[in-house]
C-alpha positions as CSV (number, residue, x, y, z in Angstrom):
1,X,-30.3,16.3,21.1
2,X,-28.0,18.9,22.8
3,X,-27.1,17.6,26.2
4,X,-25.5,19.6,29.0
5,X,-23.4,17.1,30.9
6,X,-23.5,19.3,33.9
7,X,-27.0,18.1,34.4
8,X,-25.6,14.7,35.4
9,X,-23.8,16.3,38.3
10,X,-27.1,17.9,39.4
11,X,-29.0,14.7,38.9
12,X,-26.6,12.8,41.1
13,X,-26.9,15.4,43.8
14,X,-30.7,15.4,43.7
15,X,-31.0,11.6,43.9
16,X,-28.4,11.4,46.6
17,X,-29.7,14.2,48.8
18,X,-33.4,13.7,48.0
19,X,-34.2,17.4,47.9
20,X,-33.4,20.6,46.0
21,X,-32.1,22.4,49.1
22,X,-29.8,19.5,49.9
23,X,-28.5,19.3,46.3
24,X,-27.9,23.0,46.2
25,X,-25.9,22.9,49.4
26,X,-23.8,19.9,48.1
27,X,-23.1,21.7,44.8
28,X,-22.6,25.1,46.4
29,X,-25.3,26.5,44.1
30,X,-28.5,28.5,44.9
31,X,-31.8,26.6,45.2
32,X,-33.3,28.5,42.3
33,X,-30.4,27.4,40.1
34,X,-30.8,23.7,41.1
35,X,-34.6,24.0,40.6
36,X,-34.1,25.3,37.0
37,X,-31.7,22.4,36.3
38,X,-34.3,20.0,37.8
39,X,-36.9,21.4,35.4
40,X,-34.5,20.7,32.4
41,X,-33.9,17.2,33.7
42,X,-37.6,16.5,33.9
43,X,-38.1,17.7,30.4
44,X,-35.3,15.6,29.0
45,X,-36.2,12.4,30.9
46,X,-39.9,12.7,31.1
47,X,-39.7,11.9,34.8
48,X,-40.3,14.0,37.9
49,X,-37.2,12.7,39.6
50,X,-38.4,14.1,43.0
51,X,-42.1,14.3,44.0
52,X,-43.6,15.9,47.1
53,X,-44.9,13.6,49.8
54,X,-46.3,15.6,52.6
55,X,-43.6,18.0,53.7
56,X,-40.8,16.0,52.1
57,X,-39.6,15.0,48.7
58,X,-39.5,11.4,47.5
59,X,-37.3,10.0,44.8
60,X,-39.2,8.4,41.9
61,X,-38.6,4.8,40.9
62,X,-36.7,6.1,37.8
63,X,-34.5,8.2,40.0
64,X,-33.7,5.3,42.2
65,X,-33.0,3.0,39.1
66,X,-30.5,5.4,37.5
67,X,-28.8,6.4,40.8
68,X,-25.8,4.0,40.3
69,X,-25.6,4.6,36.6
70,X,-25.3,8.3,37.0
71,X,-22.5,7.9,39.6
72,X,-20.6,5.6,37.2
73,X,-21.0,7.9,34.3
74,X,-19.5,10.8,36.3
75,X,-16.6,8.6,37.4
76,X,-15.9,7.6,33.9
77,X,-16.1,11.2,32.7
78,X,-13.7,12.2,35.5
79,X,-11.2,9.6,34.3
80,X,-11.6,10.7,30.7
81,X,-11.0,14.3,31.4
82,X,-8.2,13.8,34.0
83,X,-4.8,15.3,33.2
84,X,-3.1,13.1,30.6
85,X,0.1,13.2,32.6
86,X,-1.3,11.2,35.5
87,X,-0.4,7.5,35.2
88,X,-0.6,4.7,37.8
89,X,1.4,1.8,36.4
90,X,0.3,-0.5,39.1
91,X,-3.3,-0.4,37.9
92,X,-2.7,0.3,34.2
93,X,-4.4,-2.3,32.0
94,X,-3.7,-1.9,28.3
95,X,-2.6,-3.8,25.2
96,X,0.1,-2.2,23.1
97,X,0.9,-3.4,19.6
98,X,4.4,-3.0,18.3
99,X,5.8,-3.7,14.8
100,X,9.4,-4.4,14.1
101,X,11.7,-6.6,12.1
102,X,11.7,-10.1,13.5
103,X,15.3,-9.9,14.5
104,X,14.9,-6.6,16.3
105,X,11.9,-8.0,18.1
106,X,13.9,-11.1,19.2
107,X,16.7,-8.9,20.4
108,X,14.7,-6.4,22.5
109,X,11.6,-8.4,23.5
110,X,13.1,-10.3,26.5
111,X,14.4,-7.2,28.2
112,X,11.3,-5.2,27.3
113,X,8.8,-7.8,28.5
114,X,10.8,-8.3,31.8
115,X,10.7,-4.5,32.3
116,X,7.0,-4.3,31.7
117,X,6.1,-7.3,33.9
118,X,8.1,-5.6,36.8
119,X,6.7,-2.1,36.5
120,X,3.2,-2.5,34.9
121,X,1.9,-6.1,35.3
122,X,-1.5,-5.2,33.7
123,X,0.1,-4.3,30.4
124,X,0.2,-6.7,27.5
125,X,2.6,-6.4,24.5
126,X,1.7,-7.7,21.1
127,X,4.6,-7.9,18.6
128,X,3.8,-7.9,14.8
129,X,6.3,-8.6,12.1
130,X,7.1,-6.1,9.4
131,X,5.0,-6.3,6.3
132,X,6.4,-6.4,2.7
133,X,4.8,-3.0,2.0
134,X,4.1,0.2,3.8
135,X,0.8,0.4,5.7
136,X,-1.4,3.0,7.3
137,X,-1.6,0.9,10.5
138,X,-0.3,3.7,12.7
139,X,-2.8,6.1,11.3
140,X,-5.6,3.7,11.9
141,X,-4.5,2.7,15.4
142,X,-3.8,-0.9,14.4
143,X,-0.2,-0.4,15.6
144,X,0.9,1.8,18.5
145,X,4.6,1.9,17.8
146,X,6.8,0.9,14.8
147,X,10.5,0.3,15.0
148,X,12.5,0.5,11.8
149,X,15.4,2.3,10.1
150,X,13.6,5.1,8.3
151,X,12.4,8.5,9.4
152,X,8.7,9.0,8.3
153,X,7.7,11.7,5.9
154,X,4.0,12.0,6.9
155,X,3.4,15.1,9.0
156,X,1.1,13.3,11.4
157,X,3.8,10.8,12.4
158,X,6.3,11.4,15.1
159,X,9.6,9.7,15.5
160,X,12.6,9.3,17.7
161,X,16.0,8.1,16.6
162,X,17.1,5.6,19.3
163,X,20.6,5.0,18.1
164,X,22.7,3.3,15.5
165,X,23.5,-0.4,15.1
166,X,26.9,-1.0,13.4
167,X,27.1,-3.4,10.5
168,X,28.9,-6.6,11.0
169,X,29.8,-9.5,8.6
170,X,28.7,-12.9,9.8
171,X,30.6,-16.0,8.8
172,X,30.6,-19.7,9.9
173,X,33.2,-20.8,12.3
174,X,36.3,-22.0,10.4
175,X,35.5,-19.9,7.3
176,X,38.7,-19.6,5.2
177,X,38.2,-15.8,4.8
178,X,37.6,-15.0,8.5
179,X,41.1,-13.7,9.2
180,X,41.7,-11.7,6.0
181,X,38.4,-10.0,5.2
182,X,39.4,-7.0,3.0
183,X,37.3,-5.5,0.3
184,X,38.4,-7.8,-2.6
185,X,38.0,-10.9,-0.4
186,X,34.7,-9.7,0.9
187,X,33.4,-8.9,-2.6
188,X,34.4,-12.3,-4.0
189,X,32.4,-14.3,-1.3
190,X,28.9,-15.5,-1.9
191,X,26.4,-13.3,0.0
192,X,23.0,-13.7,1.7
193,X,20.8,-10.7,2.2
194,X,17.7,-10.2,4.4
195,X,14.9,-8.4,2.7
196,X,11.2,-8.5,3.5
197,X,10.5,-7.5,-0.2
198,X,12.9,-10.2,-1.6
199,X,15.4,-7.7,-2.9
200,X,18.8,-8.9,-4.1
201,X,20.7,-5.7,-3.5
202,X,21.1,-3.1,-0.7
203,X,23.5,-0.2,0.2
204,X,26.4,-2.7,0.4
205,X,26.3,-3.0,-3.4
206,X,26.6,0.8,-3.9
207,X,29.6,0.9,-1.5
208,X,31.3,-1.9,-3.4
209,X,30.7,-0.1,-6.7
210,X,32.8,2.8,-5.4
211,X,35.7,0.3,-5.1
212,X,34.9,-1.0,-8.6
213,X,33.8,-4.3,-7.0
214,X,30.7,-6.4,-7.3
215,X,29.4,-9.2,-5.1
216,X,27.3,-12.3,-5.9
217,X,24.1,-12.5,-3.8
218,X,23.2,-16.1,-3.8
219,X,20.0,-15.8,-1.7
220,X,17.5,-13.3,-0.4
221,X,15.5,-14.4,2.7
222,X,12.9,-12.8,4.9
223,X,14.4,-13.4,8.3
224,X,17.7,-13.2,10.1
225,X,17.2,-16.8,11.4
226,X,16.9,-18.2,7.8
227,X,20.0,-16.2,6.8
228,X,22.0,-17.5,9.8
229,X,21.1,-21.1,8.9
230,X,22.5,-20.6,5.4
231,X,25.7,-19.0,6.7
232,X,26.2,-21.8,9.2
233,X,26.1,-24.5,6.5
234,X,27.9,-22.7,3.6
235,X,30.7,-20.3,2.8
236,X,28.2,-17.5,2.2
237,X,28.3,-14.5,4.5
238,X,25.7,-12.1,5.8
239,X,26.0,-8.4,6.5
240,X,23.6,-7.1,9.0
241,X,23.3,-4.8,12.1
242,X,25.2,-6.3,15.0
243,X,22.4,-5.9,17.6
244,X,19.9,-7.6,15.4
245,X,22.0,-10.6,14.7
246,X,23.5,-11.2,18.1
247,X,21.0,-14.0,19.2
248,X,21.3,-15.7,15.8
249,X,25.1,-15.7,15.9
250,X,25.0,-17.2,19.3
251,X,22.4,-19.8,18.4
252,X,24.4,-21.0,15.3
253,X,27.9,-20.5,16.7
254,X,28.8,-17.9,14.1
255,X,31.6,-15.4,13.9
256,X,31.3,-11.7,13.4
257,X,33.8,-9.1,12.1
258,X,33.4,-5.4,11.0
259,X,32.5,-4.8,7.4
260,X,35.5,-3.7,5.4
261,X,33.6,-0.8,3.8
262,X,32.9,2.8,4.9
263,X,29.2,2.4,5.4
264,X,27.1,4.4,8.0
265,X,25.6,2.3,10.8
266,X,21.8,1.8,10.3
267,X,19.7,3.8,12.7
268,X,16.9,2.4,14.9
269,X,13.9,4.7,14.7
270,X,10.6,4.5,16.7
271,X,7.5,5.9,15.0
272,X,4.1,6.7,16.4
273,X,1.0,8.7,15.4
274,X,0.6,12.3,16.8
275,X,-2.6,11.3,18.6
276,X,-0.4,9.5,21.1
277,X,1.9,12.4,21.9
278,X,0.0,13.4,25.1
279,X,-0.9,9.8,26.1
280,X,1.0,9.2,29.3
281,X,0.9,5.4,29.0
282,X,2.2,5.6,25.4
283,X,5.0,7.9,26.5
284,X,5.9,5.4,29.2
285,X,6.0,2.6,26.6
286,X,8.2,4.7,24.2
287,X,10.6,5.3,27.1
288,X,10.8,1.6,28.0
289,X,11.4,0.7,24.3
290,X,14.1,3.3,24.2
291,X,15.8,1.8,27.2
292,X,15.6,-1.7,25.7
293,X,17.1,-0.6,22.4
294,X,19.8,1.4,24.1
295,X,20.7,-1.7,26.1
296,X,20.9,-3.7,22.9
297,X,23.1,-1.3,21.1
298,X,25.4,-0.9,24.1
299,X,26.0,-4.7,24.0
300,X,27.2,-4.6,20.4
301,X,30.9,-4.7,21.0
302,X,33.6,-6.9,19.4
303,X,35.2,-9.0,22.0
304,X,37.7,-11.9,21.6
305,X,34.9,-14.4,22.2
306,X,32.8,-13.5,19.2
307,X,35.0,-11.9,16.5
308,X,36.4,-13.6,13.5
309,X,39.9,-12.5,14.5
310,X,39.7,-14.8,17.5
311,X,39.2,-17.9,15.3
């Protein structure tokens, strides 16, 4: 069936005005044009819509029954076809699903949730943890926004580099190597790595190899929290982005110090599907995430209260 949705506008005017002339005046159309549309509506619905009663027209029971439905359909169509740039945060009701490393979620979620509650109380955020393997969840709209460290290769995925998170070495308080962490000392220490895939090596090993050094990775765990627990109870150290480990170091009373290697700071990248480019609500979410991440990265500074040098 090939439907002309303009007929809904005519149908609404007919059932509201109760006459062809009244509908024509309301729509600023000629009476013959509205009569032709009424004929098409009658053929589609199998109902007369308006019937003559003496010198006036009377709405049929069907016309009266669909009166509210037609108005609601037109309202919904108007919302659907409204300019995508229009956004009313006070009335916005939506659930956004974000995926990120558990440590990054823990670091930005408090500020992000507070921001959303204040500006868009009808919005709900659902945080998912990273999976061991790549997925098509962005493509299939399972996830709205992913936060990671890699720039996507797929042409349908958009991305924004939000900043860089400097690498820090995490040690327990009172660690014997805290005040003299050069490359040889660092390489000789036992290490814990965080890997969602269970890897026992990362770019740190490549950087050490350039110094003809090699480290011993004693454990690979899936979360920052688990790594922090190991560091707190042993002489093992953890190397990780400072913003992501800030809450863990505070919780376990750990020390941090810059890594004694020339390694680039990992970047924080937000990724979304191109279908969301012109979605005003999604654009608003991306900006709020950007602000939350910027605030996190700006807080990653070495002060006397949290550095290994202060011990």
